[in-house]
TIDREN-280064 format. One record per residue: x, y, z of N, C-alpha, C in turn; residue number from 1. Coordinates in pm, whole numbers. Layout:
N
<site n_u="X" n_v="Y" n_w="Z" ca_u="X" ca_v="Y" ca_w="Z" c_u="X" c_v="Y" c_w="Z" nr="NUM"/>
...
This chain:
113
<site n_u="1753" n_v="8464" n_w="3181" ca_u="1665" ca_v="8297" ca_w="3134" c_u="1687" c_v="8203" c_w="3268" nr="1"/>
<site n_u="1596" n_v="8156" n_w="3319" ca_u="1583" ca_v="8104" ca_w="3497" c_u="1477" c_v="7927" c_w="3519" nr="2"/>
<site n_u="1658" n_v="7861" n_w="3532" ca_u="1600" ca_v="7736" ca_w="3581" c_u="1584" c_v="7709" c_w="3687" nr="3"/>
<site n_u="1402" n_v="7643" n_w="3755" ca_u="1435" ca_v="7619" ca_w="3873" c_u="1442" c_v="7425" c_w="3856" nr="4"/>
<site n_u="1469" n_v="7410" n_w="4028" ca_u="1509" ca_v="7235" ca_w="4012" c_u="1511" c_v="7217" c_w="4143" nr="5"/>
<site n_u="1500" n_v="7055" n_w="4192" ca_u="1445" ca_v="7092" ca_w="4373" c_u="1355" c_v="7004" c_w="4362" nr="6"/>
<site n_u="1235" n_v="7067" n_w="4322" ca_u="1083" ca_v="6927" ca_w="4406" c_u="1113" c_v="6881" c_w="4392" nr="7"/>
<site n_u="988" n_v="6825" n_w="4441" ca_u="972" ca_v="6690" ca_w="4466" c_u="855" c_v="6633" c_w="4610" nr="8"/>
<site n_u="847" n_v="6506" n_w="4621" ca_u="805" ca_v="6459" ca_w="4751" c_u="875" c_v="6423" c_w="4889" nr="9"/>
<site n_u="820" n_v="6540" n_w="4944" ca_u="859" ca_v="6477" ca_w="5125" c_u="743" c_v="6473" c_w="5198" nr="10"/>
<site n_u="776" n_v="6366" n_w="5285" ca_u="680" ca_v="6350" ca_w="5430" c_u="661" c_v="6489" c_w="5534" nr="11"/>
<site n_u="590" n_v="6521" n_w="5590" ca_u="561" ca_v="6623" ca_w="5610" c_u="662" c_v="6651" c_w="5765" nr="12"/>
<site n_u="732" n_v="6735" n_w="5782" ca_u="786" ca_v="6780" ca_w="5918" c_u="951" c_v="6765" c_w="5816" nr="13"/>
<site n_u="951" n_v="6730" n_w="5723" ca_u="1072" ca_v="6732" ca_w="5622" c_u="1142" c_v="6852" c_w="5571" nr="14"/>
<site n_u="1296" n_v="6811" n_w="5449" ca_u="1282" ca_v="6998" ca_w="5431" c_u="1369" c_v="6944" c_w="5296" nr="15"/>
<site n_u="1351" n_v="7030" n_w="5209" ca_u="1418" ca_v="7037" ca_w="5079" c_u="1481" c_v="7158" c_w="5040" nr="16"/>
<site n_u="1577" n_v="7151" n_w="4883" ca_u="1622" ca_v="7251" ca_w="4887" c_u="1560" c_v="7316" c_w="4794" nr="17"/>
<site n_u="1559" n_v="7374" n_w="4764" ca_u="1505" ca_v="7426" ca_w="4588" c_u="1636" c_v="7507" c_w="4589" nr="18"/>
<site n_u="1651" n_v="7526" n_w="4391" ca_u="1759" ca_v="7556" ca_w="4363" c_u="1687" c_v="7717" c_w="4236" nr="19"/>
<site n_u="1752" n_v="7797" n_w="4141" ca_u="1750" ca_v="7853" ca_w="4029" c_u="1881" c_v="7890" c_w="4015" nr="20"/>
<site n_u="1892" n_v="7846" n_w="3893" ca_u="2018" ca_v="7910" ca_w="3817" c_u="1950" c_v="7985" c_w="3673" nr="21"/>
<site n_u="2001" n_v="8064" n_w="3692" ca_u="2012" ca_v="8209" ca_w="3590" c_u="2102" c_v="8258" c_w="3493" nr="22"/>
<site n_u="2063" n_v="8300" n_w="3412" ca_u="2130" ca_v="8283" ca_w="3260" c_u="2206" c_v="8426" c_w="3291" nr="23"/>
<site n_u="2300" n_v="8477" n_w="3248" ca_u="2363" ca_v="8591" ca_w="3254" c_u="2510" c_v="8645" c_w="3315" nr="24"/>
<site n_u="2547" n_v="8755" n_w="3251" ca_u="2675" ca_v="8803" ca_w="3350" c_u="2677" c_v="8934" c_w="3422" nr="25"/>
<site n_u="2592" n_v="8899" n_w="3446" ca_u="2621" ca_v="8998" ca_w="3602" c_u="2454" c_v="9009" c_w="3716" nr="26"/>
<site n_u="2477" n_v="8831" n_w="3705" ca_u="2385" ca_v="8811" ca_w="3813" c_u="2396" c_v="8841" c_w="3959" nr="27"/>
<site n_u="2509" n_v="8900" n_w="3988" ca_u="2538" ca_v="8985" ca_w="4120" c_u="2424" c_v="9103" c_w="4131" nr="28"/>
<site n_u="2370" n_v="9164" n_w="4002" ca_u="2284" ca_v="9276" ca_w="4010" c_u="2123" c_v="9247" c_w="4030" nr="29"/>
<site n_u="2112" n_v="9060" n_w="4013" ca_u="1986" ca_v="9089" ca_w="4042" c_u="1922" c_v="9034" c_w="4189" nr="30"/>
<site n_u="1779" n_v="9140" n_w="4183" ca_u="1666" ca_v="9070" ca_w="4325" c_u="1635" c_v="9000" c_w="4243" nr="31"/>
<site n_u="1633" n_v="8907" n_w="4355" ca_u="1572" ca_v="8703" ca_w="4260" c_u="1527" c_v="8680" c_w="4448" nr="32"/>
<site n_u="1379" n_v="8640" n_w="4424" ca_u="1255" ca_v="8614" ca_w="4448" c_u="1182" c_v="8490" c_w="4464" nr="33"/>
<site n_u="1126" n_v="8386" n_w="4546" ca_u="1077" ca_v="8221" ca_w="4531" c_u="882" c_v="8333" c_w="4582" nr="34"/>
<site n_u="786" n_v="8239" n_w="4491" ca_u="669" ca_v="8279" ca_w="4522" c_u="618" c_v="8091" c_w="4470" nr="35"/>
<site n_u="514" n_v="8154" n_w="4506" ca_u="433" ca_v="7968" ca_w="4496" c_u="344" c_v="8001" c_w="4459" nr="36"/>
<site n_u="257" n_v="7930" n_w="4364" ca_u="53" ca_v="7941" ca_w="4338" c_u="35" c_v="7754" c_w="4383" nr="37"/>
<site n_u="-79" n_v="7757" n_w="4433" ca_u="-128" ca_v="7711" ca_w="4440" c_u="-298" c_v="7633" c_w="4349" nr="38"/>
<site n_u="-317" n_v="7503" n_w="4249" ca_u="-386" ca_v="7553" ca_w="4185" c_u="-543" c_v="7669" c_w="4266" nr="39"/>
<site n_u="-548" n_v="7742" n_w="4135" ca_u="-668" ca_v="7795" ca_w="4109" c_u="-654" c_v="7925" c_w="4178" nr="40"/>
<site n_u="-561" n_v="7945" n_w="4275" ca_u="-532" ca_v="8057" ca_w="4303" c_u="-408" c_v="8169" c_w="4259" nr="41"/>
<site n_u="-392" n_v="8239" n_w="4327" ca_u="-295" ca_v="8323" ca_w="4264" c_u="-116" c_v="8352" c_w="4323" nr="42"/>
<site n_u="-64" n_v="8370" n_w="4264" ca_u="82" ca_v="8346" ca_w="4306" c_u="157" c_v="8435" c_w="4435" nr="43"/>
<site n_u="180" n_v="8353" n_w="4571" ca_u="200" ca_v="8468" ca_w="4624" c_u="377" c_v="8499" c_w="4657" nr="44"/>
<site n_u="448" n_v="8598" n_w="4704" ca_u="553" ca_v="8607" ca_w="4772" c_u="603" c_v="8520" c_w="4841" nr="45"/>
<site n_u="716" n_v="8436" n_w="4853" ca_u="771" ca_v="8329" ca_w="4905" c_u="797" c_v="8352" c_w="4995" nr="46"/>
<site n_u="977" n_v="8467" n_w="4961" ca_u="1154" ca_v="8496" ca_w="4997" c_u="1168" c_v="8593" c_w="4849" nr="47"/>
<site n_u="1228" n_v="8656" n_w="4943" ca_u="1351" ca_v="8773" ca_w="4867" c_u="1505" c_v="8788" c_w="4926" nr="48"/>
<site n_u="1559" n_v="8797" n_w="4803" ca_u="1688" ca_v="8836" ca_w="4812" c_u="1760" c_v="8938" c_w="4746" nr="49"/>
<site n_u="1778" n_v="9074" n_w="4786" ca_u="1818" ca_v="9153" ca_w="4672" c_u="1972" c_v="9119" c_w="4630" nr="50"/>
<site n_u="2088" n_v="9268" n_w="4606" ca_u="2180" ca_v="9221" ca_w="4493" c_u="2287" c_v="9212" c_w="4587" nr="51"/>
<site n_u="2316" n_v="9277" n_w="4725" ca_u="2306" ca_v="9330" ca_w="4854" c_u="2305" c_v="9220" c_w="4960" nr="52"/>
<site n_u="2233" n_v="9135" n_w="4908" ca_u="2148" ca_v="9039" ca_w="4915" c_u="2106" c_v="9058" c_w="5174" nr="53"/>
<site n_u="2011" n_v="9171" n_w="5127" ca_u="1914" ca_v="9133" ca_w="5254" c_u="1827" c_v="9093" c_w="5197" nr="54"/>
<site n_u="1787" n_v="9020" n_w="5295" ca_u="1634" ca_v="8926" ca_w="5274" c_u="1572" c_v="8935" c_w="5313" nr="55"/>
<site n_u="1397" n_v="8885" n_w="5351" ca_u="1270" ca_v="8910" ca_w="5334" c_u="1223" c_v="8805" c_w="5311" nr="56"/>
<site n_u="1093" n_v="8796" n_w="5386" ca_u="1028" ca_v="8689" ca_w="5391" c_u="853" c_v="8641" c_w="5417" nr="57"/>
<site n_u="829" n_v="8520" n_w="5330" ca_u="693" ca_v="8570" ca_w="5349" c_u="646" c_v="8549" c_w="5586" nr="58"/>
<site n_u="512" n_v="8551" n_w="5583" ca_u="492" ca_v="8551" ca_w="5726" c_u="452" c_v="8373" c_w="5796" nr="59"/>
<site n_u="442" n_v="8310" n_w="5611" ca_u="410" ca_v="8200" ca_w="5713" c_u="565" c_v="8114" c_w="5666" nr="60"/>
<site n_u="605" n_v="8186" n_w="5618" ca_u="764" ca_v="8063" ca_w="5642" c_u="875" c_v="8075" c_w="5659" nr="61"/>
<site n_u="830" n_v="8233" n_w="5773" ca_u="967" ca_v="8252" ca_w="5803" c_u="987" c_v="8155" c_w="5956" nr="62"/>
<site n_u="1056" n_v="8214" n_w="5966" ca_u="1147" ca_v="8063" ca_w="6079" c_u="1155" c_v="7884" c_w="6021" nr="63"/>
<site n_u="1080" n_v="7916" n_w="5850" ca_u="1061" ca_v="7741" ca_w="5843" c_u="1171" c_v="7744" c_w="5641" nr="64"/>
<site n_u="1157" n_v="7886" n_w="5574" ca_u="1255" ca_v="7907" ca_w="5523" c_u="1373" c_v="7938" c_w="5493" nr="65"/>
<site n_u="1396" n_v="7931" n_w="5451" ca_u="1545" ca_v="8073" ca_w="5432" c_u="1636" c_v="8052" c_w="5264" nr="66"/>
<site n_u="1635" n_v="8205" n_w="5211" ca_u="1646" ca_v="8224" ca_w="5113" c_u="1798" c_v="8293" c_w="5111" nr="67"/>
<site n_u="1835" n_v="8288" n_w="4964" ca_u="2048" ca_v="8240" ca_w="5034" c_u="2111" c_v="8270" c_w="4837" nr="68"/>
<site n_u="2263" n_v="8307" n_w="4865" ca_u="2179" ca_v="8311" ca_w="4703" c_u="2389" c_v="8283" c_w="4659" nr="69"/>
<site n_u="2428" n_v="8275" n_w="4579" ca_u="2514" ca_v="8199" ca_w="4509" c_u="2568" c_v="8246" c_w="4404" nr="70"/>
<site n_u="2634" n_v="8373" n_w="4420" ca_u="2707" ca_v="8490" ca_w="4265" c_u="2787" c_v="8375" c_w="4186" nr="71"/>
<site n_u="2875" n_v="8324" n_w="4246" ca_u="2982" ca_v="8260" ca_w="4184" c_u="2914" c_v="8184" c_w="4084" nr="72"/>
<site n_u="2810" n_v="8133" n_w="4124" ca_u="2712" ca_v="8023" ca_w="4103" c_u="2597" c_v="8048" c_w="4034" nr="73"/>
<site n_u="2591" n_v="8185" n_w="4065" ca_u="2509" ca_v="8267" ca_w="3955" c_u="2304" c_v="8200" c_w="3974" nr="74"/>
<site n_u="2320" n_v="8133" n_w="4144" ca_u="2243" ca_v="8080" ca_w="4184" c_u="2167" c_v="8109" c_w="4315" nr="75"/>
<site n_u="2022" n_v="8071" n_w="4305" ca_u="1922" ca_v="8202" ca_w="4401" c_u="1875" c_v="7986" c_w="4443" nr="76"/>
<site n_u="1826" n_v="7973" n_w="4595" ca_u="1788" ca_v="7881" ca_w="4644" c_u="1747" c_v="7880" c_w="4778" nr="77"/>
<site n_u="1622" n_v="7805" n_w="4792" ca_u="1510" ca_v="7825" ca_w="4899" c_u="1509" c_v="7711" c_w="4971" nr="78"/>
<site n_u="1562" n_v="7698" n_w="5153" ca_u="1588" ca_v="7573" ca_w="5230" c_u="1449" c_v="7618" c_w="5250" nr="79"/>
<site n_u="1357" n_v="7463" n_w="5264" ca_u="1231" ca_v="7489" ca_w="5304" c_u="1202" c_v="7334" c_w="5400" nr="80"/>
<site n_u="1263" n_v="7368" n_w="5559" ca_u="1309" ca_v="7326" ca_w="5616" c_u="1146" c_v="7334" c_w="5730" nr="81"/>
<site n_u="1073" n_v="7234" n_w="5826" ca_u="930" ca_v="7208" ca_w="5825" c_u="886" c_v="7209" c_w="5787" nr="82"/>
<site n_u="868" n_v="7115" n_w="5690" ca_u="740" ca_v="7150" ca_w="5547" c_u="625" c_v="7105" c_w="5578" nr="83"/>
<site n_u="571" n_v="7140" n_w="5556" ca_u="407" ca_v="7088" ca_w="5573" c_u="265" c_v="7051" c_w="5498" nr="84"/>
<site n_u="170" n_v="6963" n_w="5494" ca_u="100" ca_v="6992" ca_w="5356" c_u="11" c_v="7093" c_w="5305" nr="85"/>
<site n_u="19" n_v="7211" n_w="5378" ca_u="-6" ca_v="7284" ca_w="5278" c_u="86" c_v="7403" c_w="5204" nr="86"/>
<site n_u="267" n_v="7366" n_w="5241" ca_u="355" ca_v="7412" ca_w="5100" c_u="337" c_v="7330" c_w="4992" nr="87"/>
<site n_u="313" n_v="7245" n_w="5020" ca_u="211" ca_v="7186" ca_w="4799" c_u="215" c_v="7242" c_w="4747" nr="88"/>
<site n_u="227" n_v="7280" n_w="4621" ca_u="281" ca_v="7431" ca_w="4568" c_u="366" c_v="7382" c_w="4394" nr="89"/>
<site n_u="309" n_v="7443" n_w="4347" ca_u="428" ca_v="7461" ca_w="4265" c_u="530" c_v="7653" c_w="4296" nr="90"/>
<site n_u="654" n_v="7624" n_w="4289" ca_u="711" ca_v="7648" ca_w="4335" c_u="822" c_v="7789" c_w="4199" nr="91"/>
<site n_u="789" n_v="7878" n_w="4209" ca_u="897" ca_v="7954" ca_w="4063" c_u="1019" c_v="8041" c_w="4107" nr="92"/>
<site n_u="1089" n_v="8017" n_w="4048" ca_u="1120" ca_v="8157" ca_w="4074" c_u="1124" c_v="8297" c_w="3927" nr="93"/>
<site n_u="1173" n_v="8414" n_w="4075" ca_u="1152" ca_v="8562" ca_w="3952" c_u="1297" c_v="8603" c_w="3966" nr="94"/>
<site n_u="1264" n_v="8718" n_w="3882" ca_u="1405" ca_v="8757" ca_w="3828" c_u="1381" c_v="8898" c_w="3819" nr="95"/>
<site n_u="1433" n_v="8978" n_w="3836" ca_u="1436" ca_v="9130" ca_w="3860" c_u="1567" c_v="9233" c_w="3745" nr="96"/>
<site n_u="1560" n_v="9273" n_w="3692" ca_u="1721" ca_v="9275" ca_w="3591" c_u="1655" c_v="9390" c_w="3608" nr="97"/>
<site n_u="1717" n_v="9520" n_w="3645" ca_u="1733" ca_v="9592" ca_w="3650" c_u="1554" c_v="9665" c_w="3537" nr="98"/>
<site n_u="1473" n_v="9628" n_w="3606" ca_u="1355" ca_v="9667" ca_w="3632" c_u="1240" c_v="9592" c_w="3511" nr="99"/>
<site n_u="1339" n_v="9519" n_w="3488" ca_u="1312" ca_v="9341" ca_w="3426" c_u="1256" c_v="9255" c_w="3439" nr="100"/>
<site n_u="1175" n_v="9138" n_w="3375" ca_u="1099" ca_v="9072" ca_w="3587" c_u="1040" c_v="8904" c_w="3422" nr="101"/>
<site n_u="1188" n_v="8825" n_w="3513" ca_u="1140" ca_v="8716" ca_w="3452" c_u="1092" c_v="8633" c_w="3570" nr="102"/>
<site n_u="1030" n_v="8484" n_w="3502" ca_u="1028" ca_v="8350" ca_w="3599" c_u="1064" c_v="8274" c_w="3482" nr="103"/>
<site n_u="1111" n_v="8165" n_w="3639" ca_u="1098" ca_v="8011" ca_w="3524" c_u="969" c_v="7941" c_w="3580" nr="104"/>
<site n_u="1057" n_v="7830" n_w="3547" ca_u="935" ca_v="7740" ca_w="3514" c_u="873" c_v="7663" c_w="3610" nr="105"/>
<site n_u="940" n_v="7655" n_w="3725" ca_u="815" ca_v="7608" ca_w="3873" c_u="878" c_v="7503" c_w="3870" nr="106"/>
<site n_u="851" n_v="7467" n_w="3998" ca_u="840" ca_v="7347" ca_w="4056" c_u="793" c_v="7266" c_w="4200" nr="107"/>
<site n_u="787" n_v="7134" n_w="4153" ca_u="613" ca_v="7136" ca_w="4203" c_u="725" c_v="7008" c_w="4332" nr="108"/>
<site n_u="605" n_v="7120" n_w="4488" ca_u="648" ca_v="7077" ca_w="4541" c_u="528" c_v="7017" c_w="4600" nr="109"/>
<site n_u="583" n_v="6834" n_w="4660" ca_u="448" ca_v="6786" ca_w="4721" c_u="514" c_v="6767" c_w="4932" nr="110"/>
<site n_u="396" n_v="6820" n_w="5025" ca_u="423" ca_v="6732" ca_w="5122" c_u="345" c_v="6641" c_w="5153" nr="111"/>
<site n_u="320" n_v="6529" n_w="5216" ca_u="238" ca_v="6481" ca_w="5242" c_u="178" c_v="6461" c_w="5452" nr="112"/>
<site n_u="99" n_v="6429" n_w="5443" ca_u="91" ca_v="6437" ca_w="5532" c_u="43" c_v="6285" c_w="5699" nr="113"/>
């Protein structure tokens, strides 16, 4: 089970940090990611962090967003800086647990211009 939180309202140029708490005793073995989806559009990849803490980020967020994890807290984070109005979408946490995919419930980020 994944529970995402941390979304909210922020002005352009501001920052937010999303968190996603996962259940399970072997969180350190999960490959985690964040996706986002705007109304009427397909869900798109934002960032991923592997079980070995290797990271990759979508070109659209490189240099602004950073994914990280804390295995002791079973939590993955998405630090979002320099937010833009086009970042206004619902963000979803994603877990790949030995090939089984889980999604969190989504958290809305709203960036005003």
